[in-house]
C-alpha positions in Angstrom: 0.0 0.1 0.0 2.9 2.5 0.8 4.2 1.8 -2.6 1.0 2.4 -4.3 0.6 5.8 -2.3 4.1 6.8 -3.7 3.4 5.8 -7.4 2.5 8.9 -9.3 1.4 7.0 -12.4 -1.1 5.1 -10.1 -2.4 8.1 -8.4 -3.2 9.8 -11.6 -5.3 6.7 -12.4 -6.9 6.6 -9.4 -7.7 10.3 -9.3 -9.4 10.2 -12.7 -10.8 6.9 -11.7 -12.2 8.4 -8.7 -14.2 11.1 -10.7 -15.8 8.4 -12.8 -16.5 6.3 -9.8 -18.3 8.8 -8.0 -20.4 9.7 -10.9 -20.9 6.0 -11.7 -21.7 5.1 -8.0 -24.5 7.5 -7.8 -25.9 6.6 -11.4 -25.7 2.8 -10.5 -27.7 3.7 -7.2 -30.4 5.7 -9.0 -30.6 3.2 -11.9 -30.9 0.3 -9.5 -33.8 2.0 -7.6 -35.4 3.1 -11.1 -35.1 -0.5 -12.2 -37.1 -1.5 -9.1 -39.8 1.2 -9.8 -40.1 0.0 -13.4 -40.5 -3.7 -12.6 -43.3 -2.7 -10.0 -44.7 -0.4 -12.4 -44.8 -2.5 -15.5 -44.2 -6.0 -14.5 -41.5 -8.5 -15.5 -42.5 -9.5 -19.0 -43.2 -5.6 -19.8 -39.9 -4.8 -18.3 -38.4 -7.4 -20.5 -40.1 -5.8 -23.5 -38.8 -2.3 -22.4 -35.5 -3.7 -22.5 -35.6 -5.0 -25.9 -36.6 -1.6 -27.2 -33.6 0.4 -25.6 -31.4 -2.4 -26.6 -32.3 -2.7 -30.4 -31.6 1.0 -30.7 -28.5 1.2 -28.8 -27.3 -2.0 -30.8 -28.0 -0.5 -34.1 -26.0 2.3 -33.0 -22.9 0.1 -32.1 -23.3 -1.4 -35.4 -22.4 1.4 -37.4 -20.2 3.1 -34.4 -16.4 3.2 -35.0 -15.9 3.7 -31.4 -14.6 7.1 -31.8 -13.9 7.7 -28.3 -10.7 5.0 -28.9 -9.6 6.3 -31.8 -9.7 10.1 -30.4 -8.1 9.3 -27.3 -5.1 7.1 -28.9 -4.1 9.6 -31.5 -5.1 12.9 -29.7 -2.8 11.7 -26.6 -0.1 11.2 -29.0 -0.4 14.8 -30.8 -0.8 16.6 -27.4 2.3 14.7 -25.7 4.3 16.1 -28.7 2.8 19.5 -28.5 1.7 19.2 -32.1 -1.4 21.4 -32.0 -2.2 21.5 -35.6 -2.4 17.7 -35.7 -4.5 17.7 -32.7 -6.9 20.1 -34.0 -7.3 18.3 -37.3 -7.7 14.9 -35.5 -10.6 16.5 -33.6 -12.3 18.1 -36.3 -12.3 15.3 -38.9 -12.8 12.4 -36.4 -15.7 14.4 -35.2 -17.3 14.8 -38.6 -16.8 11.2 -39.6 -18.7 10.2 -36.3 -21.7 12.8 -37.0 -22.2 11.2 -40.5 -22.1 7.6 -39.1 -24.9 8.7 -36.3 -27.0 10.1 -39.1 -26.6 6.8 -40.9 -27.3 4.8 -37.8 -30.9 6.6 -37.4 -31.7 5.8 -40.9 -30.9 2.3 -40.4 -33.1 2.2 -37.3 -35.8 3.8 -38.7 -36.2 1.6 -41.7 -35.3 -1.8 -39.7 -37.7 -0.9 -36.9 -40.6 -1.9 -38.8 -39.3 -5.2 -39.7 -38.3 -6.1 -36.1 -41.2 -4.5 -34.1 -43.7 -6.3 -36.2 -46.2 -3.5 -36.2 -46.7 0.2 -37.1 -47.5 1.5 -33.5 -44.6 -0.6 -31.9 -42.2 0.8 -34.8 -43.0 4.3 -33.9 -42.1 3.7 -30.3 -38.5 2.2 -31.6 -37.9 5.4 -33.9 -38.9 7.6 -31.4 -36.4 6.5 -28.7 -33.8 6.2 -31.7 -33.7 9.8 -31.8 -31.0 9.7 -29.1 -28.7 8.6 -32.0 -28.9 12.3 -33.3 -28.7 13.9 -29.9 -25.4 11.8 -29.5 -24.2 13.2 -32.9 -20.4 13.5 -31.8 -20.7 12.0 -28.4 -17.9 9.7 -28.7 -15.4 12.0 -30.4 -16.2 14.5 -27.5 -15.5 11.7 -24.8 -12.4 10.9 -26.6 -11.4 14.5 -26.6 -12.1 14.9 -22.6 -10.2 11.7 -22.1 -7.1 12.8 -24.1 -7.0 16.1 -22.0 -7.3 14.4 -18.6 -11.1 15.9 -17.8 -12.8 12.9 -16.9 -14.5 14.8 -14.2 -16.6 16.4 -17.1 -17.7 13.2 -18.3 -18.5 12.1 -14.7 -20.6 15.2 -14.2 -22.4 14.6 -17.6 -23.2 11.0 -16.6 -24.3 12.2 -13.1 -26.9 14.9 -14.6 -28.2 12.3 -16.7 -28.7 9.8 -14.0 -30.5 12.2 -11.7 -32.8 13.7 -14.4 -33.7 10.2 -15.8 -34.5 9.0 -11.9 -36.7 12.0 -11.4 -38.6 11.4 -14.6 -39.1 7.7 -13.8 -40.1 8.3 -10.4 -42.6 10.9 -11.6 -43.9 8.0 -14.1 -44.3 5.8 -11.2 -46.0 8.1 -9.1 -48.4 9.0 -12.0 -48.8 5.2 -13.0 -47.7 6.1 -16.6 -46.5 3.4 -19.0 -43.7 2.4 -21.0 -43.9 5.2 -23.5 -43.2 7.7 -20.6 -40.2 5.7 -19.2 -38.7 5.8 -22.6 -39.2 9.5 -22.8 -37.3 9.8 -19.4 -34.6 7.8 -20.8 -34.4 9.8 -24.1 -34.2 13.2 -22.2 -31.5 12.1 -20.0 -29.2 10.7 -22.7 -29.7 14.1 -24.5 -28.5 16.1 -21.8 -25.7 14.1 -21.2 -24.7 14.3 -25.0 -24.9 18.2 -24.8 -22.9 18.6 -21.8 -19.9 16.4 -23.1 -20.0 17.8 -26.5 -20.0 21.3 -25.6 -17.1 20.6 -22.7 -15.1 18.9 -25.2 -15.4 22.0 -27.7 -14.5 24.5 -24.7 -11.5 22.5 -23.8 -10.1 22.2 -27.4 -10.6 25.9 -27.8 -8.7 26.5 -24.4 -5.8 24.4 -25.6 -5.6 25.0 -29.2 -7.4 28.4 -29.7 -10.4 29.4 -31.4 -9.4 28.4 -34.7 -9.0 24.9 -34.3 -12.2 24.2 -36.2 -10.3 25.4 -39.2 -7.9 22.7 -39.2 -7.1 21.5 -42.5 -7.4 17.7 -43.7 -3.9 18.0 -45.0 -2.6 18.0 -41.4 -3.3 14.2 -41.4 -1.1 12.7 -43.8 -1.7 9.5 -41.9 -5.2 9.5 -42.3 -5.2 6.0 -43.9 -3.7 4.5 -40.7 -6.3 6.3 -38.5 -9.1 5.0 -40.9 -7.8 1.4 -40.4 -7.7 1.8 -36.5 -11.1 2.9 -36.6 -12.2 0.5 -39.1 -10.7 -2.3 -36.8 -12.3 -0.8 -33.7 -15.5 -1.0 -35.7 -15.2 -4.6 -36.7 -14.4 -5.4 -33.2 -17.6 -3.4 -31.8 -19.6 -5.1 -34.5 -18.4 -8.5 -33.3 -19.0 -7.5 -29.6 -22.3 -6.6 -30.7 -23.3 -10.0 -31.8 -21.5 -12.0 -29.1 -22.1 -9.8 -26.0 -24.6 -6.8 -26.7 -27.2 -8.9 -28.3 -27.1 -11.8 -25.7 -30.4 -10.3 -24.1 -32.1 -10.0 -27.4 -31.2 -13.7 -28.2 -32.9 -14.5 -24.9 -35.9 -12.6 -26.1 -36.1 -14.4 -29.2 -35.3 -17.8 -28.2 -37.0 -17.7 -24.8 -39.4 -15.1 -23.6 -39.7 -11.4 -22.6 -40.2 -12.6 -18.9 -36.8 -14.7 -19.1 -35.2 -11.3 -20.6 -36.4 -9.5 -17.5 -34.9 -11.9 -15.2 -31.7 -11.8 -17.0 -31.6 -8.0 -16.9 -32.2 -8.0 -13.2 -29.2 -10.3 -12.9 -27.2 -8.0 -15.0 -28.2 -5.1 -12.7 -26.9 -6.9 -9.9 -23.7 -7.7 -11.7 -23.2 -3.9 -12.5 -23.1 -3.4 -8.8 -19.7 -5.7 -8.9 -18.3 -4.0 -12.0 -19.3 -0.7 -10.8 -15.9 0.4 -9.0 -13.7 -1.1 -11.7 -15.1 -0.1 -14.8 -14.1 3.8 -14.5 -10.3 2.3 -14.2 -10.4 1.4 -17.7 -10.4 4.6 -19.7 -7.8 6.2 -17.2 -5.7 3.1 -17.6 -5.8 3.2 -21.1 -4.6 6.8 -21.3 -1.9 6.1 -19.0 -0.6 3.0 -20.7 -0.8 4.7 -24.0 1.9 7.1 -22.7 3.9 4.9 -21.1 3.9 2.6 -23.9 4.7 5.7 -26.3 7.6 6.5 -24.0 8.6 2.7 -23.9 8.3 2.6 -20.2 7.8 -1.1 -20.1 8.3 -1.7 -16.2 6.0 1.5 -15.6 3.3 -0.2 -17.9 3.7 -3.8 -16.0 3.4 -2.4 -12.7 0.1 -0.4 -13.3 -1.2 -3.4 -14.9 -0.7 -5.5 -11.8 -1.9 -2.8 -9.3 -5.3 -2.4 -11.3 -5.7 -6.1 -11.4 -5.3 -6.7 -7.7 -7.9 -4.0 -6.9 -10.3 -5.6 -9.6 -9.7 -9.1 -8.0 -10.2 -8.1 -4.3 -13.2 -6.1 -5.0 -14.8 -8.7 -7.4 -14.2 -11.5 -4.4 -15.8 -9.3 -1.8 -18.8 -7.8 -3.8 -20.0 -11.2 -5.6 -20.1 -12.9 -2.5 -22.2 -10.3 -0.8 -24.6 -10.3 -3.9 -24.8 -14.1 -3.8 -25.5 -14.2 -0.2 -27.9 -11.5 0.4 -29.8 -11.5 -2.8 -32.0 -14.5 -1.9 -33.9 -12.2 0.5 -33.3 -8.8 -1.1 -34.9 -9.7 -4.7 -38.3 -10.6 -3.4 -38.5 -7.9 -1.1 -37.6 -5.0 -3.3 -39.1 -6.2 -6.6 -42.2 -7.8 -5.3 -43.7 -10.9 -7.4 -40.1 -11.7 -8.8 -38.6 -14.9 -7.6 -35.1 -15.0 -6.2 -33.9 -18.4 -7.8 -34.1 -17.4 -11.4 -32.1 -14.3 -10.7 -29.4 -15.6 -8.3 -28.5 -18.7 -10.3 -28.1 -16.3 -13.1 -25.8 -14.0 -11.2 -23.8 -16.8 -9.9 -22.9 -17.9 -13.4 -22.4 -14.3 -14.8 -19.8 -13.7 -11.9 -17.3 -16.4 -13.7 -17.0 -14.1 -16.9 -17.4 -10.8 -15.4 -15.0 -11.8 -12.4 -12.4 -12.3 -15.2 -13.3 -9.1 -16.9 -13.0 -7.3 -13.6 -9.5 -8.5 -12.9 -8.1 -8.1 -16.4 -10.3 -4.9 -17.4 -7.2 -3.7 -19.0 -7.0 -6.6 -21.6 -8.2 -4.7 -24.9 -6.9 -1.4 -24.1 -3.5 -2.8 -23.8 -3.4 -4.3 -27.1 -4.9 -1.0 -28.6 -2.3 0.9 -27.1 0.4 -1.8 -28.3 -0.8 -1.2 -31.7 -2.2 -4.9 -31.8 -5.9 -3.8 -32.6 -6.5 -6.8 -34.7 -5.6 -9.5 -31.8 -8.7 -8.7 -29.8 -10.9 -8.8 -32.9 -9.6 -12.0 -34.1 -10.0 -13.7 -30.5 -13.5 -12.0 -30.1 -14.3 -13.5 -33.6 -13.2 -16.8 -33.2 -14.5 -17.2 -29.6 -17.8 -15.5 -30.6 -18.7 -17.8 -33.5 -18.5 -20.7 -31.2 -20.6 -18.9 -28.6 -23.1 -17.8 -31.2 -23.2 -21.6 -32.6 -24.0 -22.9 -29.1 -26.5 -20.3 -28.3 -28.6 -21.2 -31.6 -28.0 -25.0 -30.7 -28.8 -25.3 -27.1 -30.7 -22.2 -26.1 -34.0 -22.9 -27.6 -34.1 -26.0 -25.5 -31.9 -25.2 -22.4 -33.4 -21.6 -21.7 -31.8 -18.5 -20.7 -29.7 -20.1 -18.0 -28.0 -22.0 -20.7 -27.7 -18.8 -22.6 -26.1 -17.1 -19.7 -23.5 -20.0 -19.0 -22.6 -19.9 -22.9 -21.8 -15.9 -22.4 -20.1 -16.3 -19.3 -17.7 -18.8 -20.7 -17.2 -16.7 -23.8 -16.2 -13.6 -21.6 -13.7 -15.6 -19.4 -12.2 -17.3 -22.5 -11.7 -14.4 -24.8 -10.2 -12.0 -22.1 -7.6 -14.4 -20.9 -6.5 -15.0 -24.5 -6.1 -11.2 -24.8 -4.1 -10.9 -21.6 -1.7 -13.8 -22.7 -1.3 -12.0 -26.2 -0.9 -8.4 -24.4 1.7 -9.5 -22.0 3.8 -11.5 -24.5 3.7 -8.5 -27.0 5.0 -6.3 -24.0 8.0 -8.8 -23.6 8.7 -8.9 -27.1 8.5 -5.0 -27.9 10.7 -4.6 -24.5 13.5 -6.7 -26.0 13.4 -4.8 -29.2 13.1 -1.3 -27.8 14.5 -1.7 -24.1 
């Protein structure tokens, strides 16, 4: 512990993670309570249907998203580290424009696919209405990457906090007024829009402060390596698409092969798992930012040390929090959710803890490979293990139910992450020998 206190690199990660954790803690607490209110208001089956609406819109966005926060953070950190303001301005401007185009395209795709997915015109209108958040988040990822690269994690945390508070208040009002699913979706939409505006304007202001008011006039010629940037963005998009089908679509598979009720149970289990993931997730992007710097400066020992420190925290917390959820959940779930049995949720939680426990301990697995310039490695791993996962889901879930889907998903998480860890540590060893 004394060595951690004296480690300036780890202290910086801890500080930035603290900003995000403070926001995430409040957001998770409010989200947990509002989830209880929604289940009590709508029932477990309609709660599952509501989850499908929100996931469908989000997953269409992920299908076309180029994960611009990762692209922006990686290249902007490098430009600012070398005080190349012209390149930094061009990166922010042109990456933002590219994201804006993909956001508009994503909404158009959602608009036309919703009629097919929803099955009737009235429900398709609800999908299209909620999908408007894609337009509100026009340059959200680029803006988030800018704030990460400029060490302004506090502003991202503040935006998330505002979103959570406003959404919670609106859902609380819907609960008191006994409104329905549409009003709940309005609450989510308003909260997402507010967060997007705060992050976008904060990023714009920070760039203006650092680069001057003329940064928006940066020419495209300032990016002679635009092809490598585009390849990196394409790789992260392909990786996001693989994750979409192998991870993010799991609830939709459960809805399709089992039922809305099963999806409701799975969603409650994920909510409890989020409490276990809560303190660790804020470490991911501050860690990514710092290891990008240490790797760029070839500080291999500092990189290894930081990874060990973050892993230690993740493992200890997962053991403590996971045990608490497993023991207390049997009485807690039927008490707060009413009419919801504990067993279908707790068994699901215990299965998920295997995969998410590995994810918590090695939360840096993919950011490390990105920082090392090995963006293809996690893509290949996710594609191969994900293909096996999807095949098993289609073969076994129709007869086995949602717990089988949960087990397949948890095994996928654990195996893919452990393979990434092995690749990343091997690459550090190789590069440290070439460039000591």
